[in-house]
Structure formats: structure tokens, C-alpha cells
PDB file with SEQRES, HELIX, SHEET and CRYST1 records, atoms N, CA, C and O in Angstrom:
SEQRES   1 A   86  MET TRP ILE ALA ASN CYS MET ASP THR VAL GLY ASP ALA          
SEQRES   2 A   86  ASN ILE HIS SER GLY ARG SER PHE VAL LEU GLY TRP PRO          
SEQRES   3 A   86  THR VAL ASN PHE LEU ALA THR LEU SER SER SER GLU ARG          
SEQRES   4 A   86  LYS GLU LYS TRP ARG SER TYR LEU GLN ARG TYR ILE MET          
SEQRES   5 A   86  GLN ALA LYS GLU LYS GLU GLN PRO LYS SER ILE PRO LEU          
SEQRES   6 A   86  LYS ILE LEU THR GLU ASN ILE LYS ASN CYS ALA CYS ASP          
SEQRES   7 A   86  MET ASN ILE PRO MET GLU LEU LYS                              
HELIX    1 AA1 SER A   17  ARG A   19  5                                   3    
HELIX    2 AA2 SER A   37  GLU A   58  1                                  22    
SHEET    1 AA1 3 TRP A   2  ASN A   5  0                                        
SHEET    2 AA1 3 SER A  20  GLY A  24 -1                                        
SHEET    3 AA1 3 ASN A  29  THR A  33 -1                                        
SHEET    1 AA2 2 THR A   9  VAL A  10  0                                        
SHEET    2 AA2 2 ALA A  13  ASN A  14 -1                                        
SHEET    1 AA3 2 SER A  62  ILE A  67  0                                        
SHEET    2 AA3 2 MET A  79  GLU A  84 -1                                        
CRYST1    1.000    1.000    1.000  90.00  90.00  90.00 P 1           1          
ATOM      1  N   MET A   1       1.989  28.427 -15.715  1.00  0.00           N  
ATOM      2  CA  MET A   1       2.936  27.895 -14.771  1.00  0.00           C  
ATOM      3  C   MET A   1       3.352  29.008 -13.835  1.00  0.00           C  
ATOM      4  O   MET A   1       3.433  30.168 -14.240  1.00  0.00           O  
ATOM      5  N   TRP A   2       3.615  28.663 -12.586  1.00  0.00           N  
ATOM      6  CA  TRP A   2       4.080  29.636 -11.607  1.00  0.00           C  
ATOM      7  C   TRP A   2       5.144  29.002 -10.726  1.00  0.00           C  
ATOM      8  O   TRP A   2       5.295  27.780 -10.704  1.00  0.00           O  
ATOM      9  N   ILE A   3       5.877  29.833 -10.002  1.00  0.00           N  
ATOM     10  CA  ILE A   3       6.948  29.360  -9.136  1.00  0.00           C  
ATOM     11  C   ILE A   3       6.897  30.167  -7.841  1.00  0.00           C  
ATOM     12  O   ILE A   3       6.619  31.366  -7.868  1.00  0.00           O  
ATOM     13  N   ALA A   4       7.166  29.514  -6.705  1.00  0.00           N  
ATOM     14  CA  ALA A   4       7.131  30.202  -5.412  1.00  0.00           C  
ATOM     15  C   ALA A   4       8.048  29.510  -4.420  1.00  0.00           C  
ATOM     16  O   ALA A   4       8.337  28.320  -4.548  1.00  0.00           O  
ATOM     17  N   ASN A   5       8.502  30.263  -3.432  1.00  0.00           N  
ATOM     18  CA  ASN A   5       9.232  29.655  -2.321  1.00  0.00           C  
ATOM     19  C   ASN A   5       8.253  28.793  -1.547  1.00  0.00           C  
ATOM     20  O   ASN A   5       7.046  29.028  -1.598  1.00  0.00           O  
ATOM     21  N   CYS A   6       8.757  27.798  -0.832  1.00  0.00           N  
ATOM     22  CA  CYS A   6       7.856  26.912  -0.121  1.00  0.00           C  
ATOM     23  C   CYS A   6       7.941  27.118   1.377  1.00  0.00           C  
ATOM     24  O   CYS A   6       8.864  27.759   1.880  1.00  0.00           O  
ATOM     25  N   MET A   7       6.966  26.567   2.085  1.00  0.00           N  
ATOM     26  CA  MET A   7       6.905  26.640   3.541  1.00  0.00           C  
ATOM     27  C   MET A   7       7.781  25.555   4.141  1.00  0.00           C  
ATOM     28  O   MET A   7       8.334  24.724   3.421  1.00  0.00           O  
ATOM     29  N   ASP A   8       7.905  25.564   5.463  1.00  0.00           N  
ATOM     30  CA  ASP A   8       8.724  24.566   6.145  1.00  0.00           C  
ATOM     31  C   ASP A   8       8.096  23.177   6.148  1.00  0.00           C  
ATOM     32  O   ASP A   8       8.804  22.175   6.258  1.00  0.00           O  
ATOM     33  N   THR A   9       6.767  23.111   6.028  1.00  0.00           N  
ATOM     34  CA  THR A   9       6.100  21.806   5.978  1.00  0.00           C  
ATOM     35  C   THR A   9       5.060  21.809   4.866  1.00  0.00           C  
ATOM     36  O   THR A   9       4.404  22.817   4.602  1.00  0.00           O  
ATOM     37  N   VAL A  10       4.930  20.684   4.239  1.00  0.00           N  
ATOM     38  CA  VAL A  10       3.895  20.469   3.229  1.00  0.00           C  
ATOM     39  C   VAL A  10       3.244  19.154   3.593  1.00  0.00           C  
ATOM     40  O   VAL A  10       3.860  18.094   3.476  1.00  0.00           O  
ATOM     41  N   GLY A  11       1.993  19.219   4.036  1.00  0.00           N  
ATOM     42  CA  GLY A  11       1.339  18.004   4.509  1.00  0.00           C  
ATOM     43  C   GLY A  11       2.068  17.497   5.744  1.00  0.00           C  
ATOM     44  O   GLY A  11       2.261  18.248   6.700  1.00  0.00           O  
ATOM     45  N   ASP A  12       2.468  16.250   5.735  1.00  0.00           N  
ATOM     46  CA  ASP A  12       3.187  15.650   6.858  1.00  0.00           C  
ATOM     47  C   ASP A  12       4.700  15.715   6.699  1.00  0.00           C  
ATOM     48  O   ASP A  12       5.424  15.318   7.611  1.00  0.00           O  
ATOM     49  N   ALA A  13       5.191  16.200   5.579  1.00  0.00           N  
ATOM     50  CA  ALA A  13       6.632  16.185   5.295  1.00  0.00           C  
ATOM     51  C   ALA A  13       7.304  17.465   5.777  1.00  0.00           C  
ATOM     52  O   ALA A  13       6.749  18.554   5.637  1.00  0.00           O  
ATOM     53  N   ASN A  14       8.479  17.335   6.335  1.00  0.00           N  
ATOM     54  CA  ASN A  14       9.322  18.491   6.650  1.00  0.00           C  
ATOM     55  C   ASN A  14      10.134  18.821   5.407  1.00  0.00           C  
ATOM     56  O   ASN A  14      10.719  17.938   4.779  1.00  0.00           O  
ATOM     57  N   ILE A  15      10.160  20.088   5.065  1.00  0.00           N  
ATOM     58  CA  ILE A  15      10.813  20.533   3.837  1.00  0.00           C  
ATOM     59  C   ILE A  15      11.982  21.440   4.194  1.00  0.00           C  
ATOM     60  O   ILE A  15      11.894  22.227   5.137  1.00  0.00           O  
ATOM     61  N   HIS A  16      13.058  21.338   3.459  1.00  0.00           N  
ATOM     62  CA  HIS A  16      14.187  22.252   3.589  1.00  0.00           C  
ATOM     63  C   HIS A  16      13.852  23.501   2.778  1.00  0.00           C  
ATOM     64  O   HIS A  16      14.248  23.615   1.617  1.00  0.00           O  
ATOM     65  N   SER A  17      13.114  24.451   3.396  1.00  0.00           N  
ATOM     66  CA  SER A  17      12.623  25.606   2.639  1.00  0.00           C  
ATOM     67  C   SER A  17      13.741  26.469   2.074  1.00  0.00           C  
ATOM     68  O   SER A  17      13.547  27.126   1.052  1.00  0.00           O  
ATOM     69  N   GLY A  18      14.901  26.483   2.711  1.00  0.00           N  
ATOM     70  CA  GLY A  18      16.022  27.249   2.192  1.00  0.00           C  
ATOM     71  C   GLY A  18      16.600  26.674   0.921  1.00  0.00           C  
ATOM     72  O   GLY A  18      17.331  27.356   0.204  1.00  0.00           O  
ATOM     73  N   ARG A  19      16.274  25.409   0.631  1.00  0.00           N  
ATOM     74  CA  ARG A  19      16.794  24.742  -0.562  1.00  0.00           C  
ATOM     75  C   ARG A  19      15.692  24.297  -1.522  1.00  0.00           C  
ATOM     76  O   ARG A  19      15.969  23.607  -2.503  1.00  0.00           O  
ATOM     77  N   SER A  20      14.432  24.690  -1.245  1.00  0.00           N  
ATOM     78  CA  SER A  20      13.300  24.183  -2.039  1.00  0.00           C  
ATOM     79  C   SER A  20      12.435  25.305  -2.590  1.00  0.00           C  
ATOM     80  O   SER A  20      12.376  26.401  -2.033  1.00  0.00           O  
ATOM     81  N   PHE A  21      11.764  25.005  -3.696  1.00  0.00           N  
ATOM     82  CA  PHE A  21      10.730  25.883  -4.233  1.00  0.00           C  
ATOM     83  C   PHE A  21       9.660  25.022  -4.879  1.00  0.00           C  
ATOM     84  O   PHE A  21       9.865  23.838  -5.145  1.00  0.00           O  
ATOM     85  N   VAL A  22       8.515  25.643  -5.127  1.00  0.00           N  
ATOM     86  CA  VAL A  22       7.367  24.935  -5.698  1.00  0.00           C  
ATOM     87  C   VAL A  22       7.149  25.418  -7.121  1.00  0.00           C  
ATOM     88  O   VAL A  22       7.138  26.621  -7.380  1.00  0.00           O  
ATOM     89  N   LEU A  23       6.977  24.480  -8.043  1.00  0.00           N  
ATOM     90  CA  LEU A  23       6.559  24.776  -9.411  1.00  0.00           C  
ATOM     91  C   LEU A  23       5.091  24.406  -9.503  1.00  0.00           C  
ATOM     92  O   LEU A  23       4.711  23.274  -9.202  1.00  0.00           O  
ATOM     93  N   GLY A  24       4.272  25.349  -9.915  1.00  0.00           N  
ATOM     94  CA  GLY A  24       2.845  25.093  -9.990  1.00  0.00           C  
ATOM     95  C   GLY A  24       2.321  25.085 -11.403  1.00  0.00           C  
ATOM     96  O   GLY A  24       2.782  25.829 -12.269  1.00  0.00           O  
ATOM     97  N   TRP A  25       1.364  24.241 -11.611  1.00  0.00           N  
ATOM     98  CA  TRP A  25       0.668  24.098 -12.884  1.00  0.00           C  
ATOM     99  C   TRP A  25      -0.806  24.010 -12.521  1.00  0.00           C  
ATOM    100  O   TRP A  25      -1.113  23.646 -11.386  1.00  0.00           O  
ATOM    101  N   PRO A  26      -1.719  24.317 -13.404  1.00  0.00           N  
ATOM    102  CA  PRO A  26      -3.137  24.324 -13.016  1.00  0.00           C  
ATOM    103  C   PRO A  26      -3.638  23.039 -12.346  1.00  0.00           C  
ATOM    104  O   PRO A  26      -4.515  23.104 -11.485  1.00  0.00           O  
ATOM    105  N   THR A  27      -3.108  21.898 -12.714  1.00  0.00           N  
ATOM    106  CA  THR A  27      -3.665  20.658 -12.151  1.00  0.00           C  
ATOM    107  C   THR A  27      -2.735  19.944 -11.178  1.00  0.00           C  
ATOM    108  O   THR A  27      -3.167  19.011 -10.502  1.00  0.00           O  
ATOM    109  N   VAL A  28      -1.472  20.355 -11.086  1.00  0.00           N  
ATOM    110  CA  VAL A  28      -0.520  19.661 -10.217  1.00  0.00           C  
ATOM    111  C   VAL A  28       0.614  20.612  -9.833  1.00  0.00           C  
ATOM    112  O   VAL A  28       0.959  21.512 -10.600  1.00  0.00           O  
ATOM    113  N   ASN A  29       1.190  20.414  -8.650  1.00  0.00           N  
ATOM    114  CA  ASN A  29       2.346  21.182  -8.194  1.00  0.00           C  
ATOM    115  C   ASN A  29       3.508  20.236  -7.961  1.00  0.00           C  
ATOM    116  O   ASN A  29       3.312  19.060  -7.651  1.00  0.00           O  
ATOM    117  N   PHE A  30       4.730  20.758  -8.112  1.00  0.00           N  
ATOM    118  CA  PHE A  30       5.933  19.963  -7.902  1.00  0.00           C  
ATOM    119  C   PHE A  30       6.831  20.680  -6.905  1.00  0.00           C  
ATOM    120  O   PHE A  30       6.935  21.906  -6.930  1.00  0.00           O  
ATOM    121  N   LEU A  31       7.467  19.933  -6.043  1.00  0.00           N  
ATOM    122  CA  LEU A  31       8.421  20.479  -5.093  1.00  0.00           C  
ATOM    123  C   LEU A  31       9.827  20.138  -5.583  1.00  0.00           C  
ATOM    124  O   LEU A  31      10.142  18.971  -5.814  1.00  0.00           O  
ATOM    125  N   ALA A  32      10.663  21.154  -5.739  1.00  0.00           N  
ATOM    126  CA  ALA A  32      12.053  20.943  -6.144  1.00  0.00           C  
ATOM    127  C   ALA A  32      12.938  21.266  -4.950  1.00  0.00           C  
ATOM    128  O   ALA A  32      12.867  22.367  -4.406  1.00  0.00           O  
ATOM    129  N   THR A  33      13.771  20.315  -4.538  1.00  0.00           N  
ATOM    130  CA  THR A  33      14.736  20.522  -3.463  1.00  0.00           C  
ATOM    131  C   THR A  33      16.125  20.310  -4.036  1.00  0.00           C  
ATOM    132  O   THR A  33      16.422  19.256  -4.598  1.00  0.00           O  
ATOM    133  N   LEU A  34      16.973  21.320  -3.889  1.00  0.00           N  
ATOM    134  CA  LEU A  34      18.316  21.264  -4.447  1.00  0.00           C  
ATOM    135  C   LEU A  34      19.353  21.087  -3.341  1.00  0.00           C  
ATOM    136  O   LEU A  34      19.016  21.116  -2.157  1.00  0.00           O  
ATOM    137  N   SER A  35      20.590  20.908  -3.722  1.00  0.00           N  
ATOM    138  CA  SER A  35      21.646  20.585  -2.767  1.00  0.00           C  
ATOM    139  C   SER A  35      22.090  21.770  -1.914  1.00  0.00           C  
ATOM    140  O   SER A  35      22.672  21.569  -0.848  1.00  0.00           O  
ATOM    141  N   SER A  36      21.828  23.011  -2.362  1.00  0.00           N  
ATOM    142  CA  SER A  36      22.224  24.184  -1.579  1.00  0.00           C  
ATOM    143  C   SER A  36      21.257  25.335  -1.845  1.00  0.00           C  
ATOM    144  O   SER A  36      20.540  25.337  -2.846  1.00  0.00           O  
ATOM    145  N   SER A  37      21.245  26.312  -0.939  1.00  0.00           N  
ATOM    146  CA  SER A  37      20.366  27.468  -1.135  1.00  0.00           C  
ATOM    147  C   SER A  37      20.827  28.305  -2.335  1.00  0.00           C  
ATOM    148  O   SER A  37      20.004  28.921  -3.012  1.00  0.00           O  
ATOM    149  N   GLU A  38      22.128  28.330  -2.597  1.00  0.00           N  
ATOM    150  CA  GLU A  38      22.641  29.070  -3.753  1.00  0.00           C  
ATOM    151  C   GLU A  38      22.162  28.441  -5.055  1.00  0.00           C  
ATOM    152  O   GLU A  38      21.754  29.144  -5.979  1.00  0.00           O  
ATOM    153  N   ARG A  39      22.212  27.133  -5.121  1.00  0.00           N  
ATOM    154  CA  ARG A  39      21.746  26.425  -6.326  1.00  0.00           C  
ATOM    155  C   ARG A  39      20.237  26.605  -6.495  1.00  0.00           C  
ATOM    156  O   ARG A  39      19.748  26.771  -7.612  1.00  0.00           O  
ATOM    157  N   LYS A  40      19.500  26.573  -5.378  1.00  0.00           N  
ATOM    158  CA  LYS A  40      18.046  26.805  -5.415  1.00  0.00           C  
ATOM    159  C   LYS A  40      17.755  28.172  -6.019  1.00  0.00           C  
ATOM    160  O   LYS A  40      16.931  28.286  -6.925  1.00  0.00           O  
ATOM    161  N   GLU A  41      18.431  29.219  -5.520  1.00  0.00           N  
ATOM    162  CA  GLU A  41      18.185  30.573  -6.020  1.00  0.00           C  
ATOM    163  C   GLU A  41      18.552  30.708  -7.491  1.00  0.00           C  
ATOM    164  O   GLU A  41      17.864  31.397  -8.244  1.00  0.00           O  
ATOM    165  N   LYS A  42      19.624  30.060  -7.897  1.00  0.00           N  
ATOM    166  CA  LYS A  42      20.023  30.100  -9.313  1.00  0.00           C  
ATOM    167  C   LYS A  42      18.941  29.478 -10.190  1.00  0.00           C  
ATOM    168  O   LYS A  42      18.548  30.071 -11.194  1.00  0.00           O  
ATOM    169  N   TRP A  43      18.451  28.286  -9.825  1.00  0.00           N  
ATOM    170  CA  TRP A  43      17.421  27.604 -10.603  1.00  0.00           C  
ATOM    171  C   TRP A  43      16.087  28.344 -10.547  1.00  0.00           C  
ATOM    172  O   TRP A  43      15.402  28.471 -11.561  1.00  0.00           O  
ATOM    173  N   ARG A  44      15.718  28.832  -9.358  1.00  0.00           N  
ATOM    174  CA  ARG A  44      14.446  29.549  -9.210  1.00  0.00           C  
ATOM    175  C   ARG A  44      14.453  30.809 -10.065  1.00  0.00           C  
ATOM    176  O   ARG A  44      13.475  31.102 -10.752  1.00  0.00           O  
ATOM    177  N   SER A  45      15.550  31.551 -10.024  1.00  0.00           N  
ATOM    178  CA  SER A  45      15.678  32.769 -10.828  1.00  0.00           C  
ATOM    179  C   SER A  45      15.626  32.461 -12.325  1.00  0.00           C  
ATOM    180  O   SER A  45      14.943  33.148 -13.085  1.00  0.00           O  
ATOM    181  N   TYR A  46      16.348  31.434 -12.735  1.00  0.00           N  
ATOM    182  CA  TYR A  46      16.375  31.012 -14.134  1.00  0.00           C  
ATOM    183  C   TYR A  46      14.968  30.626 -14.618  1.00  0.00           C  
ATOM    184  O   TYR A  46      14.517  31.086 -15.668  1.00  0.00           O  
ATOM    185  N   LEU A  47      14.299  29.795 -13.854  1.00  0.00           N  
ATOM    186  CA  LEU A  47      12.956  29.357 -14.243  1.00  0.00           C  
ATOM    187  C   LEU A  47      11.965  30.516 -14.235  1.00  0.00           C  
ATOM    188  O   LEU A  47      11.141  30.636 -15.141  1.00  0.00           O  
ATOM    189  N   GLN A  48      12.042  31.372 -13.210  1.00  0.00           N  
ATOM    190  CA  GLN A  48      11.130  32.518 -13.134  1.00  0.00           C  
ATOM    191  C   GLN A  48      11.288  33.428 -14.348  1.00  0.00           C  
ATOM    192  O   GLN A  48      10.295  33.896 -14.906  1.00  0.00           O  
ATOM    193  N   ARG A  49      12.521  33.679 -14.758  1.00  0.00           N  
ATOM    194  CA  ARG A  49      12.780  34.533 -15.920  1.00  0.00           C  
ATOM    195  C   ARG A  49      12.139  33.947 -17.181  1.00  0.00           C  
ATOM    196  O   ARG A  49      11.501  34.672 -17.944  1.00  0.00           O  
ATOM    197  N   TYR A  50      12.306  32.639 -17.404  1.00  0.00           N  
ATOM    198  CA  TYR A  50      11.746  32.029 -18.612  1.00  0.00           C  
ATOM    199  C   TYR A  50      10.235  31.865 -18.550  1.00  0.00           C  
ATOM    200  O   TYR A  50       9.571  31.893 -19.586  1.00  0.00           O  
ATOM    201  N   ILE A  51       9.684  31.695 -17.368  1.00  0.00           N  
ATOM    202  CA  ILE A  51       8.217  31.681 -17.226  1.00  0.00           C  
ATOM    203  C   ILE A  51       7.661  33.047 -17.610  1.00  0.00           C  
ATOM    204  O   ILE A  51       6.684  33.133 -18.354  1.00  0.00           O  
ATOM    205  N   MET A  52       8.284  34.126 -17.102  1.00  0.00           N  
ATOM    206  CA  MET A  52       7.818  35.478 -17.418  1.00  0.00           C  
ATOM    207  C   MET A  52       7.959  35.785 -18.910  1.00  0.00           C  
ATOM    208  O   MET A  52       7.070  36.399 -19.500  1.00  0.00           O  
ATOM    209  N   GLN A  53       9.056  35.366 -19.520  1.00  0.00           N  
ATOM    210  CA  GLN A  53       9.239  35.594 -20.963  1.00  0.00           C  
ATOM    211  C   GLN A  53       8.166  34.869 -21.768  1.00  0.00           C  
ATOM    212  O   GLN A  53       7.639  35.419 -22.734  1.00  0.00           O  
ATOM    213  N   ALA A  54       7.844  33.657 -21.383  1.00  0.00           N  
ATOM    214  CA  ALA A  54       6.807  32.895 -22.094  1.00  0.00           C  
ATOM    215  C   ALA A  54       5.450  33.559 -21.941  1.00  0.00           C  
ATOM    216  O   ALA A  54       4.680  33.618 -22.899  1.00  0.00           O  
ATOM    217  N   LYS A  55       5.148  34.059 -20.750  1.00  0.00           N  
ATOM    218  CA  LYS A  55       3.866  34.739 -20.524  1.00  0.00           C  
ATOM    219  C   LYS A  55       3.774  36.029 -21.336  1.00  0.00           C  
ATOM    220  O   LYS A  55       2.708  36.357 -21.857  1.00  0.00           O  
ATOM    221  N   GLU A  56       4.885  36.762 -21.447  1.00  0.00           N  
ATOM    222  CA  GLU A  56       4.888  37.986 -22.238  1.00  0.00           C  
ATOM    223  C   GLU A  56       4.631  37.700 -23.711  1.00  0.00           C  
ATOM    224  O   GLU A  56       3.933  38.467 -24.374  1.00  0.00           O  
ATOM    225  N   LYS A  57       5.182  36.615 -24.230  1.00  0.00           N  
ATOM    226  CA  LYS A  57       4.952  36.236 -25.624  1.00  0.00           C  
ATOM    227  C   LYS A  57       3.504  35.808 -25.843  1.00  0.00           C  
ATOM    228  O   LYS A  57       2.924  36.062 -26.898  1.00  0.00           O  
ATOM    229  N   GLU A  58       2.932  35.160 -24.841  1.00  0.00           N  
ATOM    230  CA  GLU A  58       1.580  34.622 -24.950  1.00  0.00           C  
ATOM    231  C   GLU A  58       0.520  35.712 -24.943  1.00  0.00           C  
ATOM    232  O   GLU A  58      -0.460  35.621 -25.683  1.00  0.00           O  
ATOM    233  N   GLN A  59       0.694  36.733 -24.129  1.00  0.00           N  
ATOM    234  CA  GLN A  59      -0.332  37.760 -23.993  1.00  0.00           C  
ATOM    235  C   GLN A  59      -0.003  38.947 -24.894  1.00  0.00           C  
ATOM    236  O   GLN A  59       1.111  39.468 -24.845  1.00  0.00           O  
ATOM    237  N   PRO A  60      -0.955  39.376 -25.710  1.00  0.00           N  
ATOM    238  CA  PRO A  60      -0.701  40.484 -26.627  1.00  0.00           C  
ATOM    239  C   PRO A  60      -0.530  41.803 -25.879  1.00  0.00           C  
ATOM    240  O   PRO A  60      -1.123  42.011 -24.820  1.00  0.00           O  
ATOM    241  N   LYS A  61       0.289  42.691 -26.446  1.00  0.00           N  
ATOM    242  CA  LYS A  61       0.479  44.022 -25.866  1.00  0.00           C  
ATOM    243  C   LYS A  61      -0.658  44.966 -26.257  1.00  0.00           C  
ATOM    244  O   LYS A  61      -0.911  45.960 -25.576  1.00  0.00           O  
ATOM    245  N   SER A  62      -1.330  44.651 -27.345  1.00  0.00           N  
ATOM    246  CA  SER A  62      -2.461  45.471 -27.773  1.00  0.00           C  
ATOM    247  C   SER A  62      -3.469  44.592 -28.498  1.00  0.00           C  
ATOM    248  O   SER A  62      -3.139  43.522 -29.009  1.00  0.00           O  
ATOM    249  N   ILE A  63      -4.683  45.063 -28.528  1.00  0.00           N  
ATOM    250  CA  ILE A  63      -5.769  44.370 -29.222  1.00  0.00           C  
ATOM    251  C   ILE A  63      -6.303  45.313 -30.288  1.00  0.00           C  
ATOM    252  O   ILE A  63      -6.716  46.427 -29.966  1.00  0.00           O  
ATOM    253  N   PRO A  64      -6.306  44.892 -31.557  1.00  0.00           N  
ATOM    254  CA  PRO A  64      -6.864  45.775 -32.582  1.00  0.00           C  
ATOM    255  C   PRO A  64      -8.379  45.896 -32.394  1.00  0.00           C  
ATOM    256  O   PRO A  64      -9.081  44.893 -32.264  1.00  0.00           O  
ATOM    257  N   LEU A  65      -8.859  47.107 -32.383  1.00  0.00           N  
ATOM    258  CA  LEU A  65     -10.286  47.384 -32.225  1.00  0.00           C  
ATOM    259  C   LEU A  65     -10.789  47.944 -33.547  1.00  0.00           C  
ATOM    260  O   LEU A  65     -10.379  49.025 -33.970  1.00  0.00           O  
ATOM    261  N   LYS A  66     -11.673  47.207 -34.189  1.00  0.00           N  
ATOM    262  CA  LYS A  66     -12.200  47.629 -35.486  1.00  0.00           C  
ATOM    263  C   LYS A  66     -13.451  48.476 -35.250  1.00  0.00           C  
ATOM    264  O   LYS A  66     -14.395  48.047 -34.586  1.00  0.00           O  
ATOM    265  N   ILE A  67     -13.435  49.676 -35.801  1.00  0.00           N  
ATOM    266  CA  ILE A  67     -14.568  50.593 -35.653  1.00  0.00           C  
ATOM    267  C   ILE A  67     -15.221  50.761 -37.019  1.00  0.00           C  
ATOM    268  O   ILE A  67     -14.586  51.209 -37.974  1.00  0.00           O  
ATOM    269  N   LEU A  68     -16.477  50.400 -37.095  1.00  0.00           N  
ATOM    270  CA  LEU A  68     -17.214  50.565 -38.350  1.00  0.00           C  
ATOM    271  C   LEU A  68     -17.731  51.990 -38.424  1.00  0.00           C  
ATOM    272  O   LEU A  68     -18.348  52.489 -37.483  1.00  0.00           O  
ATOM    273  N   THR A  69     -17.475  52.638 -39.545  1.00  0.00           N  
ATOM    274  CA  THR A  69     -17.799  54.060 -39.678  1.00  0.00           C  
ATOM    275  C   THR A  69     -18.885  54.329 -40.710  1.00  0.00           C  
ATOM    276  O   THR A  69     -18.961  55.432 -41.250  1.00  0.00           O  
ATOM    277  N   GLU A  70     -19.710  53.359 -40.988  1.00  0.00           N  
ATOM    278  CA  GLU A  70     -20.686  53.542 -42.062  1.00  0.00           C  
ATOM    279  C   GLU A  70     -21.727  54.606 -41.756  1.00  0.00           C  
ATOM    280  O   GLU A  70     -22.286  55.179 -42.692  1.00  0.00           O  
ATOM    281  N   ASN A  71     -22.016  54.899 -40.494  1.00  0.00           N  
ATOM    282  CA  ASN A  71     -23.019  55.907 -40.137  1.00  0.00           C  
ATOM    283  C   ASN A  71     -22.400  57.245 -39.727  1.00  0.00           C  
ATOM    284  O   ASN A  71     -23.104  58.131 -39.243  1.00  0.00           O  
ATOM    285  N   ILE A  72     -21.089  57.395 -39.917  1.00  0.00           N  
ATOM    286  CA  ILE A  72     -20.419  58.650 -39.559  1.00  0.00           C  
ATOM    287  C   ILE A  72     -20.105  59.396 -40.846  1.00  0.00           C  
ATOM    288  O   ILE A  72     -19.465  58.857 -41.749  1.00  0.00           O  
ATOM    289  N   LYS A  73     -20.567  60.657 -40.924  1.00  0.00           N  
ATOM    290  CA  LYS A  73     -20.322  61.472 -42.125  1.00  0.00           C  
ATOM    291  C   LYS A  73     -18.828  61.749 -42.282  1.00  0.00           C  
ATOM    292  O   LYS A  73     -18.099  61.845 -41.295  1.00  0.00           O  
ATOM    293  N   ASN A  74     -18.394  61.873 -43.500  1.00  0.00           N  
ATOM    294  CA  ASN A  74     -17.015  62.193 -43.865  1.00  0.00           C  
ATOM    295  C   ASN A  74     -16.017  61.104 -43.482  1.00  0.00           C  
ATOM    296  O   ASN A  74     -14.824  61.389 -43.374  1.00  0.00           O  
ATOM    297  N   CYS A  75     -16.457  59.888 -43.279  1.00  0.00           N  
ATOM    298  CA  CYS A  75     -15.565  58.761 -43.000  1.00  0.00           C  
ATOM    299  C   CYS A  75     -15.845  57.695 -44.048  1.00  0.00           C  
ATOM    300  O   CYS A  75     -16.955  57.168 -44.122  1.00  0.00           O  
ATOM    301  N   ALA A  76     -14.845  57.377 -44.853  1.00  0.00           N  
ATOM    302  CA  ALA A  76     -15.056  56.456 -45.955  1.00  0.00           C  
ATOM    303  C   ALA A  76     -14.444  55.084 -45.728  1.00  0.00           C  
ATOM    304  O   ALA A  76     -14.547  54.226 -46.604  1.00  0.00           O  
ATOM    305  N   CYS A  77     -13.805  54.842 -44.576  1.00  0.00           N  
ATOM    306  CA  CYS A  77     -13.143  53.550 -44.389  1.00  0.00           C  
ATOM    307  C   CYS A  77     -13.241  53.092 -42.932  1.00  0.00           C  
ATOM    308  O   CYS A  77     -13.557  53.869 -42.031  1.00  0.00           O  
ATOM    309  N   ASP A  78     -12.961  51.805 -42.738  1.00  0.00           N  
ATOM    310  CA  ASP A  78     -12.874  51.248 -41.385  1.00  0.00           C  
ATOM    311  C   ASP A  78     -11.528  51.631 -40.782  1.00  0.00           C  
ATOM    312  O   ASP A  78     -10.570  51.890 -41.511  1.00  0.00           O  
ATOM    313  N   MET A  79     -11.453  51.668 -39.457  1.00  0.00           N  
ATOM    314  CA  MET A  79     -10.200  52.000 -38.783  1.00  0.00           C  
ATOM    315  C   MET A  79      -9.857  50.912 -37.771  1.00  0.00           C  
ATOM    316  O   MET A  79     -10.745  50.320 -37.159  1.00  0.00           O  
ATOM    317  N   ASN A  80      -8.593  50.659 -37.605  1.00  0.00           N  
ATOM    318  CA  ASN A  80      -8.092  49.782 -36.552  1.00  0.00           C  
ATOM    319  C   ASN A  80      -7.304  50.636 -35.565  1.00  0.00           C  
ATOM    320  O   ASN A  80      -6.350  51.314 -35.948  1.00  0.00           O  
ATOM    321  N   ILE A  81      -7.694  50.603 -34.323  1.00  0.00           N  
ATOM    322  CA  ILE A  81      -7.033  51.395 -33.280  1.00  0.00           C  
ATOM    323  C   ILE A  81      -6.430  50.435 -32.273  1.00  0.00           C  
ATOM    324  O   ILE A  81      -7.166  49.666 -31.654  1.00  0.00           O  
ATOM    325  N   PRO A  82      -5.097  50.452 -32.085  1.00  0.00           N  
ATOM    326  CA  PRO A  82      -4.494  49.566 -31.078  1.00  0.00           C  
ATOM    327  C   PRO A  82      -4.821  50.060 -29.669  1.00  0.00           C  
ATOM    328  O   PRO A  82      -4.683  51.246 -29.371  1.00  0.00           O  
ATOM    329  N   MET A  83      -5.251  49.151 -28.818  1.00  0.00           N  
ATOM    330  CA  MET A  83      -5.549  49.478 -27.433  1.00  0.00           C  
ATOM    331  C   MET A  83      -4.466  48.859 -26.562  1.00  0.00           C  
ATOM    332  O   MET A  83      -4.267  47.645 -26.589  1.00  0.00           O  
ATOM    333  N   GLU A  84      -3.773  49.672 -25.799  1.00  0.00           N  
ATOM    334  CA  GLU A  84      -2.704  49.188 -24.933  1.00  0.00           C  
ATOM    335  C   GLU A  84      -3.302  48.449 -23.738  1.00  0.00           C  
ATOM    336  O   GLU A  84      -4.248  48.926 -23.112  1.00  0.00           O  
ATOM    337  N   LEU A  85      -2.742  47.279 -23.430  1.00  0.00           N  
ATOM    338  CA  LEU A  85      -3.155  46.500 -22.269  1.00  0.00           C  
ATOM    339  C   LEU A  85      -2.181  46.732 -21.136  1.00  0.00           C  
ATOM    340  O   LEU A  85      -0.969  46.738 -21.352  1.00  0.00           O  
ATOM    341  N   LYS A  86      -2.681  46.921 -19.953  1.00  0.00           N  
ATOM    342  CA  LYS A  86      -1.800  47.121 -18.798  1.00  0.00           C  
ATOM    343  C   LYS A  86      -2.217  46.223 -17.675  1.00  0.00           C  
ATOM    344  O   LYS A  86      -1.600  46.240 -16.610  1.00  0.00           O  
TER     345      LYS A  86                                                      
END                                                                             
């Protein structure tokens, strides 16, 4: 899911861009128009924060990399090395 400010027109419709934002999903987008620009910013900020939190939970911070050491002398066990994702 993503969120963005909208343009002044979408298709044939005139949009109150100061009071509207777009919520996007892979297959469909939604236009939200609120009663004031302050309310729009409050809702947009709130939704953006929770979208980002959900994405952070979904994507791992590291991936365990298993290295087989059977052909390396003086190594008697497998190792897991965390790889940082950026």
C-alpha cells in the first residue's frame, strides 16, 4: 500500500488537491477528500506512519546466511552470519 498527494485533476474530475490524497494498492487506487486541509494532513500523516510500520515489520532487517564448512580445514560446524539489509 502507498499514499501520495493528488493532482488538481484526475481524469475528467476536478479534485480539491489541498484536501485530498490518494491511497494506492497494487490493483486499485482510492481518492480520499476530507473537509479541510488540516484534517487531510492529519489523516495522511497517520496513515503514512502505519503503512511504514507495517512495511518495516514485513521486511526482515537481516537474512541468515548458512555457510557449509565441510571442505574448510579446522572448521567443525556450520555458521549462520546475519547480513544487514539496507
